[in-house]
SEPA-666682 format. One record per residue (C-alpha): x, y, z. Coordinates in nm, 2 decimals. Example, Ala and Ser with C-alpha at 12.3 -4.5 7.8 and 13.67 -1.06 7.14 Angstrom:
BEGIN
ATOM      c1      c2      c3
ATOM    1.23   -0.45    0.78
ATOM    1.37   -0.11    0.71
This chain:
BEGIN
ATOM      c1      c2      c3
ATOM   -0.11    0.75    0.52
ATOM    0.11    0.61    0.26
ATOM    0.43    0.79    0.18
ATOM    0.74    0.70    0.02
ATOM    1.09    0.89    0.05
ATOM    1.39    0.86   -0.16
ATOM    1.27    0.49   -0.30
ATOM    1.51    0.37   -0.57
ATOM    1.54    0.04   -0.76
ATOM    1.81   -0.12   -0.92
ATOM    1.80   -0.43   -1.18
ATOM    2.17   -0.44   -1.23
ATOM    2.29   -0.21   -1.41
ATOM    1.90   -0.05   -1.49
ATOM    1.82    0.23   -1.29
ATOM    1.41    0.16   -1.28
ATOM    1.35    0.40   -0.99
ATOM    1.55    0.71   -0.89
ATOM    1.50    0.90   -0.56
ATOM    1.09    0.86   -0.59
ATOM    0.95    1.10   -0.28
ATOM    0.57    1.12   -0.27
ATOM    0.28    1.08   -0.06
ATOM   -0.09    0.93   -0.11
ATOM   -0.25    1.13    0.22
ATOM   -0.60    0.97    0.37
ATOM   -0.92    0.99    0.17
ATOM   -0.75    1.10   -0.14
ATOM   -0.72    0.95   -0.51
ATOM   -0.39    1.06   -0.63
ATOM   -0.28    0.98   -0.97
ATOM    0.05    0.81   -1.09
ATOM    0.14    0.88   -1.49
ATOM    0.43    0.83   -1.76
ATOM    0.51    0.66   -2.03
ATOM    0.56    0.25   -2.06
ATOM    0.86    0.16   -1.92
ATOM    0.89    0.51   -1.68
ATOM    0.90    0.25   -1.37
ATOM    0.51    0.31   -1.26
ATOM    0.46   -0.06   -1.21
ATOM    0.81   -0.11   -1.05
ATOM    0.67    0.12   -0.81
ATOM    0.32   -0.03   -0.68
ATOM    0.54   -0.35   -0.65
ATOM    0.79   -0.23   -0.44
ATOM    0.41   -0.09   -0.25
ATOM    0.24   -0.40   -0.24
ATOM    0.56   -0.64   -0.18
ATOM    0.60   -0.79   -0.49
ATOM    0.94   -0.67   -0.55
ATOM    1.15   -0.44   -0.29
ATOM    1.35   -0.13   -0.34
ATOM    1.74   -0.10   -0.31
ATOM    1.71    0.18   -0.11
ATOM    1.45    0.43    0.06
ATOM    1.13    0.42    0.26
ATOM    0.78    0.27    0.21
ATOM    0.57    0.36    0.55
ATOM    0.23    0.29    0.55
ATOM    0.04    0.43    0.84
ATOM    0.36    0.50    1.03
ATOM    0.48    0.12    0.91
ATOM    0.78    0.06    0.75
ATOM    0.69   -0.16    0.52
ATOM    0.96   -0.16    0.22
ATOM    1.10   -0.51    0.34
ATOM    0.76   -0.70    0.42
ATOM    0.65   -0.97    0.21
ATOM    0.33   -0.91    0.04
ATOM    0.07   -1.11    0.26
ATOM    0.16   -0.93    0.55
ATOM    0.13   -0.59    0.32
ATOM   -0.23   -0.72    0.30
ATOM   -0.31   -0.81    0.60
ATOM   -0.21   -0.43    0.72
ATOM   -0.47   -0.31    0.45
ATOM   -0.34   -0.27    0.10
ATOM   -0.48   -0.42   -0.16
ATOM   -0.41   -0.36   -0.55
ATOM   -0.53   -0.50   -0.90
ATOM   -0.29   -0.58   -1.18
ATOM   -0.19   -0.44   -1.54
ATOM   -0.20   -0.83   -1.65
ATOM   -0.46   -0.94   -1.51
ATOM   -0.45   -1.24   -1.24
ATOM   -0.77   -1.39   -1.15
ATOM   -0.82   -1.78   -1.07
ATOM   -0.96   -1.86   -1.41
ATOM   -1.07   -2.19   -1.34
ATOM   -1.28   -2.09   -1.01
ATOM   -1.62   -1.91   -1.03
ATOM   -1.63   -1.57   -1.00
ATOM   -1.84   -1.62   -0.66
ATOM   -1.51   -1.86   -0.57
ATOM   -1.22   -1.59   -0.67
ATOM   -1.41   -1.33   -0.39
ATOM   -1.42   -1.57   -0.09
ATOM   -1.08   -1.71   -0.14
ATOM   -0.98   -1.33   -0.17
ATOM   -1.08   -1.29    0.19
ATOM   -0.88   -1.57    0.37
ATOM   -0.69   -1.33    0.55
ATOM   -1.04   -1.24    0.74
ATOM   -1.13   -1.52    0.89
ATOM   -1.07   -1.66    1.21
ATOM   -1.10   -2.02    1.22
ATOM   -0.85   -2.27    1.25
ATOM   -0.79   -2.60    1.06
ATOM   -1.00   -2.81    1.34
ATOM   -1.30   -2.56    1.28
ATOM   -1.25   -2.67    0.89
ATOM   -1.20   -3.03    0.92
ATOM   -1.53   -3.05    1.17
ATOM   -1.73   -2.80    0.99
ATOM   -1.81   -2.61    1.28
ATOM   -2.08   -2.36    1.33
ATOM   -1.85   -2.11    1.36
ATOM   -1.69   -2.20    1.03
ATOM   -2.03   -2.22    0.85
ATOM   -2.12   -1.88    0.99
ATOM   -1.78   -1.74    0.89
ATOM   -1.80   -1.90    0.53
ATOM   -2.14   -1.77    0.54
ATOM   -2.02   -1.39    0.62
ATOM   -1.78   -1.43    0.37
ATOM   -2.01   -1.56    0.06
ATOM   -2.25   -1.27    0.17
ATOM   -1.99   -1.03    0.15
ATOM   -1.85   -1.09   -0.19
ATOM   -2.20   -1.11   -0.33
ATOM   -2.24   -0.77   -0.23
ATOM   -1.93   -0.68   -0.40
ATOM   -2.05   -0.87   -0.71
ATOM   -2.34   -0.66   -0.72
ATOM   -2.18   -0.36   -0.67
ATOM   -1.99   -0.41   -0.99
ATOM   -2.27   -0.55   -1.18
ATOM   -2.16   -0.91   -1.19
ATOM   -2.43   -1.10   -1.00
ATOM   -2.53   -1.23   -1.35
ATOM   -2.23   -1.43   -1.38
ATOM   -2.17   -1.53   -1.00
ATOM   -2.13   -1.88   -1.12
ATOM   -1.97   -1.85   -1.44
ATOM   -1.55   -1.92   -1.46
ATOM   -1.37   -1.60   -1.44
ATOM   -1.21   -1.71   -1.75
ATOM   -1.46   -1.73   -1.96
ATOM   -1.59   -1.36   -1.89
ATOM   -1.52   -1.07   -2.15
ATOM   -1.20   -0.84   -2.06
ATOM   -1.38   -0.58   -1.91
ATOM   -1.59   -0.79   -1.68
ATOM   -1.25   -0.95   -1.58
ATOM   -1.13   -0.59   -1.47
ATOM   -1.40   -0.56   -1.26
ATOM   -1.41   -0.89   -1.09
ATOM   -1.06   -0.82   -0.99
ATOM   -1.11   -0.49   -0.85
ATOM   -1.40   -0.59   -0.65
ATOM   -1.16   -0.91   -0.52
ATOM   -0.93   -0.62   -0.43
ATOM   -1.21   -0.45   -0.21
ATOM   -1.35   -0.77   -0.07
ATOM   -1.02   -0.78    0.13
ATOM   -1.17   -0.48    0.33
ATOM   -0.83   -0.26    0.25
ATOM   -0.77    0.11    0.37
ATOM   -0.56    0.16    0.04
ATOM   -0.63    0.05   -0.32
ATOM   -0.36    0.03   -0.55
ATOM   -0.50    0.05   -0.91
ATOM   -0.26   -0.06   -1.18
ATOM   -0.44    0.05   -1.52
ATOM   -0.79   -0.05   -1.42
ATOM   -0.92    0.08   -1.76
ATOM   -0.70   -0.10   -1.94
ATOM   -0.93   -0.24   -2.24
ATOM   -1.30   -0.05   -2.11
ATOM   -1.42    0.16   -2.34
ATOM   -1.55    0.51   -2.33
ATOM   -1.87    0.41   -2.13
ATOM   -1.70    0.13   -1.91
ATOM   -1.42    0.39   -1.80
ATOM   -1.66    0.68   -1.73
ATOM   -1.84    0.42   -1.54
ATOM   -1.54    0.29   -1.35
ATOM   -1.46    0.62   -1.24
ATOM   -1.80    0.70   -1.09
ATOM   -1.72    0.36   -0.88
ATOM   -1.37    0.48   -0.78
ATOM   -1.55    0.83   -0.66
ATOM   -1.82    0.68   -0.47
ATOM   -1.55    0.47   -0.29
ATOM   -1.36    0.77   -0.18
ATOM   -1.68    0.90   -0.05
ATOM   -1.70    0.61    0.15
ATOM   -1.36    0.66    0.27
ATOM   -1.14    0.49    0.05
ATOM   -0.81    0.59   -0.01
ATOM   -0.66    0.51   -0.39
ATOM   -0.32    0.50   -0.60
ATOM   -0.46    0.48   -0.99
ATOM   -0.15    0.41   -1.22
ATOM   -0.32    0.50   -1.60
ATOM   -0.26    0.57   -1.94
ATOM   -0.64    0.68   -1.98
ATOM   -0.62    1.05   -1.90
ATOM   -1.00    1.08   -1.89
ATOM   -1.02    0.87   -1.59
ATOM   -0.71    1.05   -1.46
ATOM   -0.86    1.38   -1.48
ATOM   -1.25    1.25   -1.41
ATOM   -1.10    1.09   -1.03
ATOM   -0.79    1.24   -0.93
ATOM   -0.75    1.49   -0.66
ATOM   -0.36    1.52   -0.77
ATOM   -0.09    1.38   -1.02
ATOM    0.20    1.29   -0.98
ATOM    0.39    1.25   -1.34
ATOM    0.72    0.97   -1.35
ATOM    0.98    0.95   -1.61
ATOM    1.26    0.76   -1.60
ATOM    1.19    0.64   -1.28
ATOM    1.21    0.96   -1.16
ATOM    0.90    1.23   -1.03
ATOM    0.92    1.52   -1.26
ATOM    0.63    1.68   -1.16
ATOM    0.32    1.72   -0.94
ATOM   -0.03    1.92   -0.89
ATOM   -0.35    1.88   -0.97
ATOM   -0.50    1.79   -1.28
ATOM   -0.53    2.08   -1.41
ATOM   -0.18    2.19   -1.31
ATOM   -0.05    1.91   -1.49
ATOM   -0.27    1.95   -1.78
ATOM   -0.16    2.29   -1.86
ATOM    0.22    2.19   -1.73
ATOM    0.49    2.25   -2.03
ATOM    0.70    1.99   -1.93
ATOM    0.45    1.71   -1.89
ATOM    0.26    1.83   -2.21
ATOM    0.59    1.79   -2.45
ATOM    0.73    1.53   -2.25
ATOM    0.40    1.28   -2.21
ATOM    0.11    1.44   -2.33
ATOM    0.14    1.51   -2.69
ATOM   -0.12    1.32   -2.76
ATOM   -0.42    1.50   -2.49
ATOM   -0.63    1.59   -2.74
ATOM   -0.77    1.24   -2.81
ATOM   -0.71    1.14   -2.39
ATOM   -0.41    0.94   -2.43
ATOM   -0.10    0.98   -2.25
């Protein structure tokens, strides 16, 4: 579904990514791990269109997307969350999900101005879809709360629900378990696995190795902008290079 070939990104004299080649097959959960500064967020920014690679190709369902803007990539069916939460803090929880679905709407500006039957029906459908995802992530009880007032873990779940409300076929998760306790992280993992059972394809960037090992079919390891290892969770767990460089704290669940 997603294929990166020799993707590199330089910022002046800094080589953030160097010849990254990787793939995310359909209906798989692929993990991407590595220390802070390894280039993980740069990579996900290049995939989602917030940044663009200096060289190399990124193809999604055989369409070249490496130079597309974010809104066009979103229309193709890629949604993402962020390492630093980017909710509309002053909007309600429900409004955050409804506004995220604008690309799904078919009504014209005129429909909105005259509050046409088509516009009303569409708005009702968007709200129903939003409520469905809020129920899915146990957020129905705060539907009218201001998003910025929610506890950190709830904001994380809201951001994931917002991404899923856009009906993507590929979900990019940038440290989704950050700030969650072990119970919340395990429940998040169950949600990600359920999404896979429903046909979702996911790329997960995460430091919490308990989540990575719980959900991932395969894992890439990034070091100083380069892929140094790829394999199943068990293979990565037992890879001497990975253990030495990144999983030295494996016993406490961090990488």
